N, C-alpha and C positions, 0 to 999 in steps of 0.2 A: 186189711184196712181199704185198704182200696178195690172199686170194685171194679170189674172189665178187664184190669190187666193191661190197662193201655200204657205205655211209654208216655203222655201228657199230662193225664191220668198221675201218674209219679211222681215228673216234677210240680202239677197243682198240688203238692200233698210235702213236697219235700220245701215250697215256697210259706204254704201255710205255715209247713216245721219252726223255718227259720225265725221264722217272723211274728212267733211266734203269737196266732190270730184267734186261735182256741178257740173254733164257729163252736165245738161240740155239736149241737144233734140241728144246727140251723149253718148250714150252710150250703155255697151257689150248685146249682144242680145241671148248669149247662157247659161246656167248654165258651161260651163268650160270655158265663160270669162269673167265670176261674178265669178268666185271661182283665176280664174288669179288676176282677180283688186281689192278684196276682197288679196288676199296673196304683192300685189305691197304695197295698201292701210299700212296694217300692218307691212310693212318691215319697208316700208316710214315713218309711225310715230319713231318705235323701236328708228331706226338708228340716227331720231333727237331730238331724245330725250336723248338718249348714247350721242350723240356730246355737244347736251347741258352741260349733268353734268360735260364730261370730260373738257372743256370746265370751266365750273365752279370752276370746284377744282383745274385747276389749277393753274389761275387766285385766286380764297380766299387762300391760303393757306397764315398765317403769317410770315411774314420774322422781326423775332428778330433783333432791331438794336440797342440794347444798352449794351453796354460791359462791367464785373466788375472788380474792381480797382484790385489789387490782395495787397496790398499795403494802404489800407481805414484812413484818421490822423484826431483823433479828439482832434483837441489846440483851445487857443482863437485865437482868431482873430478880431484886430477892440474894442474889448474891448467884445466880445460876444463870446460863443460855437460853430465849427464850425466845421461844415463836411468835409472834403477836402478827396476830390481825385486824382488823376495824371494819 
């Protein structure tokens, strides 16, 4: 599917395939157009992965909801030794 058989065309084809751009009939016709498209594809993939990582890091932070008592007491309550925390 790559016309001309130049290795740079194979590189552009692999970049477009790995990024799932799926141009169909509308695709860059020049090396300059392919280069710009490749830069945009890598920038898009990088920015999406960066945003995904930042969002995951934000929402996956552990939050402690346990407060520790200053004065725990061990005493008898209803006939059993019990740890009492206020």
